[in-house]
C-alpha positions, 0 to 999 in steps of 0.5 A: 628584912624580906628573907626569902629573897636571898641573893646570897654574896649579892655584888661585890661593888657598887649597885648604881641601877636598877630594873624590873623585866615584866616577868619579876627577874630583876637587872642590876648594874654598877661598879662590880665585878661579880654576883653571888661568885660569878662573874658577871662585870657591871650586869647581871640578872636575878630571878624572882627570888633573887638568884643569880640568873646565868641566862643573861650572859654578858661574857666580859661584861661592862669595861667601867661603872655603869650609872644608868639603866633602862628596859625598852618595850622589846625586851633590850636593855640600855646601859650608860656610864663611864663604858669603854667596852661591853663583852670585850667589843669597844664602845663609848659611853652606852651600850644596848644589850640583848635580852640574852646578854650579847651586845646589840650590834645595831646600837651605835653611839660613835664617840659617845659623851667627851668633855675638854678633858676626856671622856665624859660620864652619863648619868641618867637616860630614858627612853621615849614613847616613840623609840627616842633615848635621851642620855644625859650628865657631864659632857660638853659633846656626843657624837661629835656634836655640841651638846650641853650635858643632854643628847637624844638619841635615834632608836639606833644609837645616831645623833638626833639632830632634832635635840640642840642645846642652845648657848651651851646647854647646862653649865658644870657640873651638869645633870645627874637626873631626868624624867620624861613628861607625858606631854614631851617635856624633859624634866633635867636636875643635878649640878647646874646653875643654869641653861642655855644662859638662863639661871635655873638653880640645879632644876629645869624644864625643857621643850621636846626639842630641848629649849628651855621652858621659860615657864617652869622654875623661873629664878627670878630671885637669887634664892629661887630653886634649890641650895645644892645638888639635886640627885634624883626626881621623881614625877608623881602622877599627878604631875607633882614633882619629888626631888631628893639630894645634898640641898637644905633649902628649896626657894628659901624655905627650909628642906633637907634632902627631900622636897616635892614641887608642883608641876610649874617648879614651885616648892609644894609646901603641903609636902613638909618632911619637918627636919628632913634628911640628916647624917651625924656628919652632914656633908655625907648627907644624900638622897640617892634614890627615890620611889613612889607608890602608888598610894602616894607614899615616897621610898627613899635612899641614900646616906642618913641616920635619921629623917625629921629625927626619928632613926632611919639608916639609908631607908626610909619611907615618907607619907603622902604629905611628907612626914614619916612613915613610922609604920615602914621601919627598916631596923638597923636599916644597911651599912652603906649607902643606898644608890638605887630602888625599884618597887616590885608590882 
């Protein structure tokens, strides 16, 4: 534990997303109303030592939980979640925030994410190199157009009509995480069992236009893919994909909570976490956050007590081969689940 990083009272409720500015300042988003006693609903900024940074003046802040954030190259910050206003101004699902904390009025997503029962819930977002924005989650339409749990927006928040979700896109309960590959293809994962009417168990890859990439995770058998939800994925520089969640196997091979895939979606058996992630209440086990180190090691956070039978309370590090890194020991760990991780430069 680094005692030089002092957040004081910290956030008064859950932090669901973490980001870093190039100068080392941290950005946090979630369900909280204040940070270290200072009102900053849903969004706060801290300096490199963890102190609350009032230069990001969010005013009334976010009305609703922030589940995802992404920092643009120009310093503007995108937020997505079950949002209905920012700084007292009505909006839906997503907002862009200027470096000083004010709302960017040039970004407007219209009616945002909607389901048949009411507001939809964005869970993940990513900014493409060309400035267009991907948002995924649990929704049937976005800005009035049919989009099955994933949508792409132009840089001003308007719908990008060149990206569609054929045959309903991802089925329910939807998408929880995504990543954009260097070639423009899009990895999605979550709770779905099909995309565009084709079986894809919890993970799939899309072409840049939103159509399904049939060469990835071609589910030809009932047990292909993850047997339960994938909550987070990260793509390594070599193209392999690390996934975390509440699954117990991948394509029939035991993998409890954590696994690595080849670039085509097949299980990478050389990454072996042994008994994997465990909790004394098996139904409570989950991996919620991943961070990839340059040396190939993998940080994971979530709700667990053990990793390959070694005590690791909600935070652990794996070696490049999937084994537990014994040199990284958080001791008693955290008293509540870890939902977000960010690796400092």
